[in-house]
GUDOZA-128839 format. One record per atom (N, C-alpha, C): residue in three letters; x, y, z. Coordinates in steps of 0.001 Angstrom, whole numbers, plus 524288, in hexadecimal, padded with zeros to 5 digits. Example, Ala and Ser with C-alpha at 12.3 -4.5 7.8 and 13.67 -1.06 7.14 Angstrom:
2
ala833867E9C681E78;ala8300C7EE6C81E78;ala833907F31C81E78;ser832327F73681BA8;ser835667FBDC81BE4;ser832648001E81EBE;
***
This chain:
310
unk960253712F7EFBF;unk9630E3710E7EAD0;unk9652B3767A7E98F;unk96A33376C27E830;unk96CB637BC57E737;unk96A7537E5C7E255;unk96A2D383887E295;unk96873386867DE0D;unk96C80386137D9B4;unk96ACB385D07D4C6;unk96E99385A47D080;unk971A538ABE7D02B;unk9766838A677CE3E;unk9798E38F1E7CD81;unk97764392697C90B;unk9755938FCC7C506;unk973463927B7C068;unk96E2138FE47BEE5;unk96A4D3930F7BD81;unk96554390FC7BB97;unk963A93942B7B6D1;unk962DF391907B261;unk960E9394057ADA4;unk95B64392177ACA5;unk957ED395B77AB47;unk9527A394647AA58;unk950C7396E77A52D;unk95105393D47A0F1;unk94F88395A579BB4;unk9529F39A8979A1F;unk9578E39ABC79B9D;unk95AD839F4C79A7A;unk95BB239FD27949A;unk95ACA3A4857929F;unk95B303A59178D03;unk95DCC3AAD878C2C;unk961203AB077882C;unk963873B009786B6;unk963C23B06F780C3;unk9613F3B49177EBD;unk9614C3B59E77922;unk964D13BA4377804;unk967AB3B9D7773BA;unk96A3A3BE6877175;unk9672A3BFD676C82;unk969153C34876964;unk966013C54E76500;unk963C93C0FF7618C;unk967203BD6675FE2;unk965553B95575C42;unk966953B3DA75E34;unk9684A3B3797631A;unk96A0B3AE6B76521;unk967B93AD8C76A92;unk965E13A8CB76B89;unk964633A739770D7;unk9691A3A46577327;unk96C043A70D77683;unk970EC3A4EF77885;unk9700A3A10577CE7;unk96C023A1DF7801A;unk96A8E39E407844D;unk964B839D3C783AF;unk963503983D78332;unk95E15396DA7816C;unk95B2F3938E7857A;unk957FB39628788CA;unk954623937A78C54;unk9573138F7178FC2;unk95B5B3911C7924E;unk95EBA38D7C79526;unk95CF338CE879AD6;unk95C4E387FF79C88;unk95AAB386D67A1E1;unk95E11382857A421;unk960D33839C7A86A;unk963B737F9B7AB4E;unk9659D381F67B06E;unk967AD37E997B3D0;unk969E1380507B8CE;unk96F6A37E4E7B96E;unk9729D381497BC43;unk977F237FBA7BD94;unk9784137F327C380;unk9791C37A747C58C;unk97985379D47CB3B;unk97E3A37CC37CD6F;unk97DDE37E527D242;unk98249380E77D4D3;unk986AF37D027D5BA;unk98B8537EDF7D51E;unk9901B37BC77D674;unk9922F3782C7D23F;unk990013786B7CD7F;unk991D6374F87C958;unk99515378027C569;unk998143751A7C23F;unk99A6C377537BD8B;unk996C0375EA7B913;unk99438379DC7B6E9;unk99030379297B2F1;unk9926737A897AD9D;unk99221376E77A9FD;unk9940C377CF7A4BD;unk98FB5379847A120;unk9908C37DCC79E5F;unk98CB537FEA79AAE;unk98F2237F5B79546;unk98D7C37B5B79268;unk99024379C078DA4;unk98D2437B59788CC;unk9900837CDB784DB;unk98D9737E1377FE0;unk991A837FF577C0C;unk9909737F7977700;unk994473816F77315;unk994A33876177347;unk9987C38987770A1;unk998FF38F3877065;unk993FF3919576E29;unk99250395EA77096;unk98DA83988C76EB3;unk988913962A7708A;unk988CB392B677475;unk984083900B77630;unk98116392FA77A75;unk983623973177C82;unk980B639A4A7807E;unk98302399D4785EC;unk987973977778670;unk989DF396A578BA1;unk98B3C39BD378E48;unk98E1239F2D78B85;unk98FBC3A42078DD9;unk98B193A7AE78EE4;unk9874A3A7BF78B63;unk9829A3AAE678C3F;unk97FCA3A92E7912C;unk97F883A4137921C;unk97CFC3A21E796D9;unk97FBD3A41379BBA;unk984EF3A3E679BC5;unk987D93A5F07A041;unk986A53ABBA7A114;unk9868B3AEB879CE6;unk985853B45279D69;unk9800A3B55979F8A;unk97C5A3B21D79E0C;unk977183B2937A048;unk977223B1597A61E;unk97A093AD3B7A79C;unk97A1F3AB9D7AD1A;unk97CF83AF907B08A;unk980923B2797AE4A;unk983523B6847B13A;unk980713BBC07B12D;unk97C123BBF17AE5D;unk9792A3C0DB7AE13;unk97BA03C4D47AA76;unk97F133C3267A704;unk981863C6B07A33F;unk97E213C76479E71;unk97A6E3C3D379DA5;unk976873C43E79986;unk9712C3C35D79BF1;unk96D333C5CE799B9;unk967CA3C50479B7E;unk965553C0897986C;unk9629F3BCF079B00;unk95FC63B8F079818;unk95B693BB63794D7;unk95A773B91A7904C;unk955F23BAA578D32;unk950FC3B85978F86;unk951753B39E7918F;unk94CFF3B0F5793EB;unk94F123AD0C797EE;unk94B9C3AB1379B3A;unk94D263A75F79F3E;unk950063AA0E7A3B1;unk952183A6E17A73D;unk954D23A9157ABBD;unk959313A5717AD71;unk95C9E3A7747B0BC;unk960DF3A4567B2F5;unk9622F3A6717B84F;unk963E23A2E57BBB8;unk965D03A44E7C0E6;unk96B4E3A2297C191;unk96EA73A54C7C3F3;unk973FB3A3B47C537;unk974C93A4AB7CB01;unk975FC3A08C7CDE7;unk976A23A0DB7D392;unk971C03A3287D62D;unk96D3E3A20B7D3D8;unk9684C3A3E07D600;unk966AF3A94B7D44E;unk969EC3ABF67D12E;unk968BE3B1487CF81;unk966E03B14C7C9D1;unk962C33B43F7C8CD;unk960BA3B4CC7C381;unk964843B8077C035;unk965B13B6247BB7B;unk969AE3B8C17B84A;unk967E43BE1E7B666;unk962CA3BF027B614;unk960E73C4297B46E;unk9612B3C8247B8E7;unk95FEB3C6607BD8F;unk95F303C9FC7C1FC;unk963EF3CA857C587;unk967373C6767C5C8;unk96B803C6817C99B;unk970B83C5297C715;unk971B43C7457C285;unk976903C6117BFB8;unk97B643C7A67C2E6;unk97B0E3CC0C7C5A6;unk97F743CDC97C8CB;unk980BB3C9EF7CD1F;unk97CB53C7D77CFB2;unk97D8E3C3FD7D3DC;unk97FFE3BF027D1B0;unk97E613BD8E7CCF5;unk9809A3B8E47CA79;unk986683B9B27C97D;unk987D03BE277C744;unk98D543BF0C7C5E4;unk990C33BFA27CABD;unk98E893C1777CF10;unk991823C1DD7D3EF;unk993033BC7A7D60F;unk98FD13B88B7D4E6;unk9907E3B35E7D73B;unk9929C3AF4F7D36E;unk9941C3B1077CEC9;unk996273AD6B7CADE;unk99B603AF687C8CE;unk99E203ABE77C634;unk9A2D33AD5B7C35C;unk9A2223ABC47BDB4;unk9A4EB3AE5B7BA27;unk9A4353AD247B49C;unk9A9493ADCC7B19F;unk9AA5F3A9FB7AE52;unk9AEA53AA4F7AA8A;unk9AC223A9877A538;unk9AB6C3ADDC7A269;unk9A8EC3ADA079D4D;unk9AD153ADC179911;unk9AC293B08C794C6;unk9AFE53B01D7906D;unk9B50F3B2DF79186;unk9B51E3B67B79532;unk9B9F23B9367969C;unk9BB993B7AB79C25;unk9C0B13B74A79CF8;unk9C2AE3B5647A201;unk9C1DA3B9407A674;unk9C1823BE4E7A527;unk9C0FE3C23F7A93E;unk9C6273C38A7ABE5;unk9CA763C1987A9CA;unk9CF933C2927AC2C;unk9D2153C77A7A9DD;unk9D5213CA1A7AD1A;unk9D8343CE977AB60;unk9DDD03CCB77AAA4;unk9DF683CC3E7A5D4;unk9E43F3C9757A4A1;unk9E9273CC7D7A61E;unk9E8C43D18D7A723;unk9ED5C3D4797A8DD;unk9EE2D3D4107AEBA;unk9EA6E3D19F7B16A;unk9EAEB3D0D17B70B;unk9ECE33CB537B82E;unk9EEEF3CA917BCD6;unk9F06C3C5557BE8C;unk9EB7F3C2337BFDA;unk9EC2E3BD1F7C07F;unk9E7C83B9D27C211;unk9E59B3BB997C750;unk9E9163BCBE7CAF3;unk9E7683BE6B7D024;unk9E4793C3927CFE5;unk9E66F3C7427CCBF;unk9E3DE3CC5D7CC5E;unk9DE8B3CBF57C9B5;unk9DE013C8627C5EF;unk9D8E83C7857C38A;unk9D4EB3C5DE7C7A1;unk9D6633C2157CAD7;unk9D2BA3C0247CECB;unk9D1E33C4237D320;unk9D5ED3C7237D46A;unk9D5633CB517D841;unk9D1553CF4F7D65F;unk9D1933D09E7D161;unk9CDEE3D45C7CF09;unk9C84B3D2647CF84;unk9C7843CD707CDFA;unk9C2343CB507CE38;unk9C0693CA897D3DE;unk9C4073C9557D756;unk9C2A13C8E37DCD1;unk9C09E3CE007DF04;unk9C2F93D24E7DD4C;unk9C11E3D7727DF00;unk9BBAB3D89C7DCC8;unk9BAD53D7177D7E6;unk9B5B03D7E57D581;unk9B17A3D50C7D8A2;unk9B2D33D0637DA7B;unk9AF0E3CD457DD82;unk9AF043CEC87E348;unk9B1E73D2CD7E4BA;unk9B1E63D4E67EA17;unk9B3CA3D0DD7EE16;unk9B78A3CD987EC7A;unk9B9F93CA127F039;unk9BDBC3CD407F39E;unk9BE0F3CBEC7F88F;unk9C1A83CEAC7FC0C;unk9C7483CD727FA70;unk9CB0D3D0D57FBE3;unk9D0883CFC17FA79;unk9D25E3CA677FC49;unk9D0E03C8D980103;unk9D27E3C3BE80300;unk9CFF53BF4C7FFE6;unk9CAFA3BFF07FEAB;unk9C82C3BBEE7FBB4;unk9CA483BB937F628;unk9CB6C3C0127F3CA;unk9CDA53C00E7EE7D;unk9D2B93BD017EE5F;unk9D62E3BE3A7F1F3;unk9DB4F3BBB37F203;unk9DAD33B5D27F2C9;unk9D77C3B4437F66A;unk9D6DD3AEAF7F78A;unk9D4583ABDA7F2E7;unk9D0713AE5A7F099;unk9CDA13ABE87EC49;unk9D1123AB677E773;unk9D4193AF637E652;unk9D7A43AF377E1D0;unk9DB9C3AADA7E27F;unk9DDDD3AA8A7E724;unk9E1B43A6637E81B;unk9DF263A0FE7E7A7;unk9DA913A05F7E9E5;unk9D7DE39B557E9CF;unk9D6DD399877E438;unk9D4AE39CED7E0FD;unk9D32939B5E7DBB9;unk9D7E039A947D82E;unk9DBB039E167D86F;unk9E05239D7E7D51A;unk9E381398AA7D6A9;unk9E3B1397857DBA4;unk9E66A392CE7DD5F;unk9E3B338DF87DB42;unk9DE8E38E087DB5A;unk9DB93389727D9B6;unk9DC74388297D3F7;unk9DD4E38C237D0AF;unk9DE2238B037CB1F;unk9E3EE38B3D7C998;unk9E75B38B777CD7E;unk9ECF538B2E7CC6C;unk9EF643901B7CA47;unk9ED12394AC7CB50;unk9EF223998E7C92B;unk9F0E939D697CD67;unk9F0FA39BBC7D243;unk9F28339F507D677;unk9F8103A1447D5CC;unk9FB9839DE77D442;unkA011239F7D7D3AD;unkA01E33A3357CF16;unk9FDFE3A3A57CBB0;unk9FE753A7037C713;unk9FAE63ABCC7C789;unk9F9353ACF57CC2C;unk9F56D3B1257CCF9;unk9F7873B6897CB9B;unk9FCB03B7387CBCC;unk9FF013BC5D7CAC1;unkA00263BD2C7C4F8;unk9FEF63B94B7C1BB;unkA000D3B9BD7BC21;unk9FBAC3BCBE7B95E;unk9FD403BFDC7B579;unk9F9673C2AF7B24E;unk9F6933BECB7AECE;unk9F1733BF3B7AE9C;unk9EE313BB4D7AC09;unk9EF283BB077A625;unk9F0D43BF557A3C2;unk9F1933BF5D79E0B;unk9F58B3BB4979C43;unk9F9283B9C279FB9;unk9FD163B5E879E3F;unk9FB643B04A79EFF;unk9F6AA3AF777A0DA;unk9F4CE3AA2D7A1F7;unk9F2743A79779D24;unk9F2453A26879D4F;unk9EFAC39F757992B;unk9E9C23A0347999F;unk9E6F739EEF7956D;unk9E13E39F6D79592;unk9DEE239BE3799C4;unk9E12B3973E79A77;unk9DF28393AD79E69;unk9DFA4395E47A3E6;unk9E419398627A523;unk9E4D439ABA7AA4B;unk9E12439F557AB18;unk9E0533A2607A6ED;unk9DCB03A6CD7A75B;unk9D7263A4DF7A883;unk9D59C3A09E7A5F6;unk9D05F39E977A6E2;unk9CFC339C857AC70;unk9D3D839A1D7AE93;unk9D3AD398717B40C;unk9D2CB39D247B7A0;unk9D5A73A1537B69B;unk9D51A3A6057B9CA;unk9CFA63A85F7B921;unk9CD953A8237B45E;unk9C85A3AA437B365;unk9C4353A7277B65A;unk9C4D93A1FC7B6A5;unk9C13539ECE7B9B0;unk9C1903A0347BF77;unk9C64A3A0DA7C168;unk9C70F3A2727C6DD;unk9C4653A7B17C7E4;unk9C4C93AB427C41E;unk9C2393B05E7C4AC;unk9BC613AFC67C5C3;unk9B9D53AC0B7C31D;unk9B42E3AB5B7C3D4;unk9B2D33A9617C94A;unk9B6A23A6EB7CBEE;unk9B5A13A4847D107;unk9B74B3A7EC7D5A2;unk9B9B93AC4E7D47D;unk9BC533AF5D7D891;unk9B8A03B0F57DCF7;unk9B3DE3B27F7DBA8;unk9B0353B4957DF90;unk9AC9B3B05E7E1C8;unk9AE0F3AB687E11E;unk9AB1D3A6E47E31D;unk9A5743A6D57E123;unk9A4B13A6E67DC0E;unk99F5F3A6C87D9F8;unk99CDD3A16F7DACB;unk997B33A1517DA8A;unk994E939C637DAEA;unk994AB3998E7D5B2;unk9956C39C797D17D;unk994C839A687CC32;unk9988839D367C892;unk99B0E39A407C50F;unk99E4F39CC77C115;unk99CA339AEB7BBAD;unk99CE939E8E7B7F4;unk99BD739D757B275;unk9A10339D727AF7C;unk9A212399447ACC7;unk9A6D9398D27A9A9;unk9A549397B57A40D;unk9A68039B507A08A;unk9A4F039ADB79B14;unk9A994398E8797DC;unk9A9A0393CE796D9;unk9ADB939135793CB;unk9B337392B9795BC;unk9B4713918779AA0;unk9B9613935179CE9;unk9BE43390FD79A6F;unk9BDDD38C6C797E8;unk9C28638A0C79590;unk9C2F238B1278FBD;unk9BF7E38E3A78D89;unk9BFBA38F5E787ED;unk9C4ED391EA78688;unk9C76A38FF57827D;unk9CC6039224780B2;unk9D12C390207837C;unk9D07F38CC878767;unk9D4F338A9D78A37;unk9D6D83859F78786;unk9DBF038492787EC;unk9DDEA37FA2785E6;unk9DC2237B3C7898B;unk9DC4F3764E787BB;unk9DA2D371FE78ADF;unk9DC753718979052;unk9E18A3728A790EC;unk9E3F9372187961A;unk9E20237660799BB;unk9E1D237B33797BE;unk9DFE637F8E79AF4;unk9DA2637ED779C4A;unk9D71137CDB7988D;unk9D17C37BFC7998D;unk9D0B7377E079DC6;unk9D3BF373AE79D80;unk9D34936F8D7A16F;unk9D4CF371927A6D3;unk9D8F5374BE7A714;unk9DAA5376F07AC18;unk9D67637A8C7AE5F;unk9D40337DB67AB02;unk9CFF3381407ACE6;unk9CB3537E2A7AECA;unk9C9D3379F47AC0E;unk9C56C376B67ADCB;unk9C66E374647B324;unk9CB39372887B40E;unk9CC8F370507B92A;unk9CC1B3746A7BD72;unk9CE283790B7BC64;unk9CDE237D377C04B;unk9C83F37EE27C141;unk9C52D37F177BD22;unk9BFBC380B07BDAA;unk9BCA937CC47C0F7;unk9BD79377C07BFEE;unk9BAC5373BB7C303;unk9BC45374187C8BE;unk9C156374D97C9D6;unk9C327375367CF41;unk9C11337A187D1E9;unk9C10F37E847CF24;unk9BF1E3835D7D166;unk9B946383067D285;unk9B651380BD7CEE6;unk9B0A8380477CFA8;unk9AF7737D037D47A;unk9B26A378C47D52C;unk9B1983756D7D9C0;unk9B32C3783C7DEC1;unk9B78D37B007DE95;unk9B97737DBA7E340;unk9B5CB3821B7E4DF;unk9B3CD384FF7E106;unk9B09E389957E239;unk9AAE3388327E329;unk9A939383877E182;unk9A3BD382177E206;unk9A02A385807DECB;unk9A218387407DA4D;unk99F4738AFF7D713;unk99C6B388297D2A9;unk997FB38A4A7D108;unk9954D388587CC64;unk997FF38AAB7C79F;unk998FC387677C3AA;unk99BA7389277BEE8;unk9980D388517BA45;unk9970F38C827B760;unk9941D38C427B27C;unk9981B38CD67AE1B;unk99937388847AB74;unk99D8C388427A7B5;unk99B6D387807A236;unk99C4A38B5179EC8;unk99AE238A8A79951;unk99F9C388847965B;unk99EA0384E5792D0;unk9A2E8382A078FC5;unk9A0BA37FB378B19;unk9A3EC37F1A78713;unk9A2B237B4C782FB;unk9A6E03770E782F4;unk9AA0F376EC78729;unk9AE09372E8787DC;unk9ABA536E7978B08;unk9AA7836A227886C;unk9A7A6365E778B03;unk9AB093630A78EF5;unk9B023362C878E05;unk9B3BA36068791CD;unk9B39436384796DF;unk9B3A23689C79657;unk9B37536C0E79AE2;unk9AE8036B2579E0F;unk9AA1736AF379B65;unk9A52236A3279E18;unk9A4F2364F07A0E1;unk9A6F0360E479E4B;unk9A6B435BAE7A095;unk9AA2B35B417A563;unk9AE8E35E017A565;unk9B22A35DB67A9CC;unk9B05A361057AE70;unk9ADC43655C7AD64;unk9ACA13691E7B184;unk9A711369007B393;unk9A34C367BA7B04A;unk99DD8368E87B189;unk99AE9364327B3AD;unk997B93652F7B79F;unk994433611F7B9A2;unk98EE0361757B728;unk98DBE365CF7B4A0;unk988C6366877B1F2;unk989D0369E07AD1E;unk9876D368797A8B2;unk9884536B727A3DC;unk9831536C6F7A121;unk982E3370D679E6B;unk97E873721279AF6;unk980C4372E179586;unk97DEF371217919A;unk97F92371B378C28;unk97BAE3753E78968;unk97DAB3794C786D1;unk97A3C37CDB783F9;unk97BE637D3977E46;unk9783737EB877B0F;unk9793E37FAC7758A;unk9757C383E4773AC;unk9778E387C0770ED;unk9748638C3E76F02;unk970F138E6B77342;unk9731438EE5777F8;unk970433915B77C35;unk96C5F38DF377F0F;unk96BCD3890377D76;unk967F63859077FDF;unk96A9F38148782FA;unk9685B380057877B;unk96A3C37BAC78AA0;unk9686F376957881F;unk96C3137311786EA;unk96AA836E1B7847A;unk96BC136969787FB;unk96ECD36A1A78C28;unk96FB9365C878FD0;unk97222367EE794C6;unk971053655C7992B;unk97374366BC79E25;unk973B7361D07A17E;unk977FB361287A454;unk9788935C9A7A7B4;unk97E2F35BC27A939;unk97F293579E7AC24;unk9847F3562F7AD85;unk98743354297A8AA;unk98C6B354FA7A833;unk98F32353107A38F;unk98E5534D467A299;unk98E5234A157A6C1;unk98DB3344777A5FE;unk98848343137A3FC;unk9845A346427A55B;unk97F14345477A35A;unk97E963470979DAA;unk980F134B7879C67;unk980AB34D5579703;unk9839C349C479347;unk987D43475E79543;unk98ACC343CD791E5;unk9876033F6878FD4;unk9837C33DDB792E1;unk9800B339997913D;unk97CC133B1078C83;unk97C5C3402A78B74;unk97963341F4786EB;unk97CB534210781FD;unk981C63413378294;unk985403411677E13;unk9857F33BB077BAC;unk989C833AA67791A;unk98A69335A677674;unk98AEB3312777A46;unk98C363325177F28;unk98CAF32E3578303;unk9921932BC978300;unk992F73280A78689;unk9981E32595786F0;unk999463223678230;unk99E42321A778113;unk99FD131E2F77CD4;unk9A51931BC677E10;unk9A63F3179377B52;unk9AB123149B77C25;unk9ADEB31437776F3;unk9B2FE3150577730;unk9B63C3144C77291;unk9B9B930F8B77383;unk9B94F30BC177019;unk9BC5D306EC7708C;unk9C05F306DE76C2A;unk9C54D3065876DA3;unk9C99330647769D0;unk9CB8E300B17695B;unk9CC3F2FEE4764A2;unk9CE0F2F985763BF;unk9CD482F7ED75E1B;unk9CC4B2F2F675D40;unk9CB712F10D757F5;unk9C7AE2EC677582E;unk9C5E82EAC97539E;unk9C2522E6597535E;unk9BCB52E7BE75487;unk9BB402ECB17536F;unk9B5D82EE507545A;unk9B2912ED0A74F88;unk9B10A2E82174F21;unk9AE212E65E74A92;unk9A86A2E7F674ABC;unk9A5C42E6E374657;unk9A03C2E856745F0;unk99CE92E582749FB;unk99E362E09A74B18;unk99B282DD9974EE4;unk99B9B2E00775452;unk9A0542E1C0755B7;unk9A11E2E43A75AD2;unk99E182E95375B38;unk99E4A2EC6D7570C;unk99B882F16E75709;unk995A42F0937575F;unk993AD2ECBF7547B;unk98E0E2EB98754A3;unk98C5F2E9C475A0F;unk98FAD2E69D75C97;unk98E672E4C7761DD;unk98E412E945765BC;unk991E02ECFE76526;unk991D32F19876891;unk98CD52F4CB767CF;unk98B6A2F5A8762F0;unk986CF2F8E0761C8;unk981CA2F676763F0;unk981E02F14F764BB;unk97D3D2EEA0766C1;unk97CB32EF2D76CA5;unk980CC2F11076F43;unk980A32F196774F2;unk97D312F64077679;unk979F12F5C777A7F;unk976632FA0777BFB;unk9792E2FEE077E0C;unk97DE22FE3578042;unk980AE302AE78265;unk983E2305A077E59;unk983DB303C077976;unk986EB3062477549;unk9835930973771DA;unk9849D30E9477181;unk9817B3122276E55;unk9836F31277768BB;unk9886531145767E5;unk98A9831190762A8;unk9902D30FA67628F;unk991EA30DE175E00;unk9973C30BE275D57;unk9995D30DEB75832;unk99E4030FB47583C;unk9A0FE311287536D;unk9A69730F4D753D3;unk9A8F830E2F74F58;unk9AE5C30C4774F7F;unk9B18130EAE74B14;unk9B6B430E9D74BF2;unk9BA573109B7480C;unk9BFAF3116174A52;unk9C3C23106474726;unk9C9343112F748BE;unk9CA9A30E4D74DBB;unk9C8D43096A74E28;unk9CA2B30643752BA;unk9C77F307F5757B4;unk9C34630AD975730;unk9C07430CC675BB7;unk9BAAB30B7E75B2B;unk9B85030A3A75F90;unk9B2BB3092375FBE;unk9B05A30CDE763B7;unk9ACBB3102176205;unk9AA37313EA7657F;unk9A4B831204766C6;unk9A3A23116A76BC3;unk99EA430F5076D92;unk99BE93137A770D7;unk997653154A76F0B;unk99430318F577208;unk99092315E077597;unk990763176377AA1;unk98D5B3149577E83;unk988633179577FDB;unk9847C314CC781A3;unk97F87317417830A;unk97F933195C788A0;unk98346317DA78BC1;unk98397319967912E;unk988B5317CD7938A;unk988E43177D798B8;unk98DA1315CC79B61;unk98E0030FD279B4D;unk98E6D30DAE796A2;unk98E8330802795FA;unk993EC305D17973D;unk99408300DD798C1;unk998F42FE2079996;unk99B922FD2C7944F;unk9A09E2FE2A79418;unk9A3792FD9378F2F;unk9A59B2F80A78E8E;unk9A6D32F56D792F7;unk9A96B2F0527929E;unk9A6602EC4E78F60;unk9A11B2EBFC78FBB;unk99E642E82C78C6D;unk99F082E9407869B;unk99F872EE3A78544;unk9A0382EF9877FC3;unk9A5A42EDFB77DD5;unk9A97B2EE9E78133;unk9AEC52ECFE77FC7;unk9AF022E70B77F53;unk9AC812E44C782EF;unk9AC512DE93782AD;unk9A9BC2DCBD77DA2;unk9A5A62DF8477C05;unk9A2FB2DE267772B;unk9A6A72DEBB7727F;unk9A9A22E30777269;unk9AD4B2E3E976E17;unk9B1792DFA776DEC;unk9B3932DE6377281;unk9B79F2DA4C772BF;unk9B5632D51A770E4;unk9B0882D3EB77272;unk9AE0D2CF05770CA;unk9AD622CEC176AE1;unk9AD2B2D35376852;unk9ACB62D3747629E;unk9B2032D41F75FF4;unk9B6382D330762EB;unk9BB692D31376096;unk9BE582D82F7607C;unk9BC722DC3376319;unk9BF2F2E1387631F;unk9C3D52E10E766D3;unk9C7FE2E3D37656B;unk9CC972E477768C5;unk9CC892EA0A76AE7;unk9CBC42EA9477009;unk9CB1B2EFBC7727D;unk9D0502F1B47748D;unk9D1BC2F6787730E;unk9D6912F8E2774F6;unk9D57D2FCFD77931;unk9D1352FFDF778A5;unk9D0203041177C63;unk9CA463054777C57;unk9C83F306B2780EC;unk9C2C1308317816E;unk9C28C30D8378416;unk9C0173114E78197;unk9BFAF31695783A9;unk9B9EF317E67845D;unk9B86A3192A7891E;unk9B2FC31A8178A2E;unk9B2763205778B17;unk9AE8B322AC788B5;unk9AD623283978955;unk9A7B4328AA78AEF;unk9A6C032B4978F4A;unk9A16832BB779149;unk99E2C32FB778E4B;unk9A08D3323C78A5B;unk99DD03367A787B5;unk99F3033BA278A52;unk99FB933FB47874D;unk9A17B344AB78977;unk99D33348C67892E;unk99DE634CE178C4E;unk99A4F3513E78C1F;unk99A9C353E4786CA;unk99F28353B778455;unk99FB03560977F25;unk99C1E3535777B38;unk99BFF34E1877B5E;unk9988634B42777DF;unk992D334CA4778F6;unk9917734D0D77DFD;unk98C2834E8577F73;unk98ADA353F077D68;unk98E853579C77E07;unk98DC335CF977C38;unk98CA135D1477660;unk98FC135A4077367;unk98EFD35A2076DBB;unk989C33579C76C5A;unk9884D3538676F3E;unk983393510C76E63;unk97EC9354D276F76;unk97F2D357C7773BF;unk97B1435B8877517;unk97AAE35FDD7710C;unk97F2C361B576F1D;unk97F22365C276B13;unk97C6B363C07662C;unk97D9835EE5764AF;unk97B4935C9776001;unk9756B35BCD760AF;unk973DC359D676546;unk96E4F358FE76648;unk96B4B35E257662B;unk96DBB3625376824;unk96B0B3675D76861;unk96A50369B3762F8;unk96DCC3685E75F4E;unk96D1536A4C759FC;unk9683A368117577A;
***
C-alpha cells in the first residue's frame, strides 16, 4: 500500500488568543485531488503553512511526502509547489520570462526549461501568448500561469489556496478544467483549499470539512452527500390535493413533502424509485407537467455539517 502524501497526527497551532488548527488528524492519499473545505477564517491557510514548514506546530505532528514538517521543511518545499494568496508572478515580465525565471530557481537545465515551458503553456492554451507582458492579462489568465508556475519543477504535490477566488464564473470554470487536466497529466497530488462547493464537487475525489480549526468530516463527496438533506424530487403540475400529499407522506421512502406555487417537493430517504410516487399522484388526480430529481449537493451537506457543528 502506497504511503500517504500527507499525514496529520493531532496537529495543533495556537496564536496569542486563537487556536487556528485544533487537534487535526487525517491522511491524504498520493495521487488524488484533495479538497480542504471550510468557511473563511476556519484555518485552511494556516494548515497549509504548517504543512509547508512555514509555521511551527504548537502540538502534534505532520508529515509531507514522508518528511516531518518540523525537521525537514526544506526537503518538503523542494518537492512541492504552492500557490497561496499571492500569484508569485512578476507582472512587468512576459509569461515566458516568468517561467524562465522560476525554472532557473529550480535549477532546470536550459533544454529542460524550454521544453517544460512549452509543454505547460501549450496545455493551458497560452503558448501563443508567451511573449505578452503579464500585466495586460485578465485575472483568469494570470491564475492559469500561476498554477503552471507551481508545476514547473515536476513536484510530487502542489498546494493551491483558493485558486479561483475573485474570478468570474467563466474564468473560474476554465481554470477548473485546466487544473483537472493538468493534475491528471502530471500525476500530481493536489491539496486544494476552497469554500466553493461546486469547485470541490467537480475536482475532488476526497474532501475534508473543517470549522474553527477542527476537522468535522472527511470522505468522498458522494459519501458526504448522504449526510446532507439527501435526494429530493420536485414535481411541477396541478391537482396536488391533501389526499395525495397524505398518501405520499405515508410512503416509507418519503422523508418529507411540501407544496406551493404549483410545485410539490418530495424529500427521499435514499436512492428510491420515483416512478411509483408519480403513479400515486396521478392516481389521486394530479396532472404532472415536469419531474426534476436532485440527488442532493455537497453544498447542502456542507451547510448541514456547519449547522450540526454549532
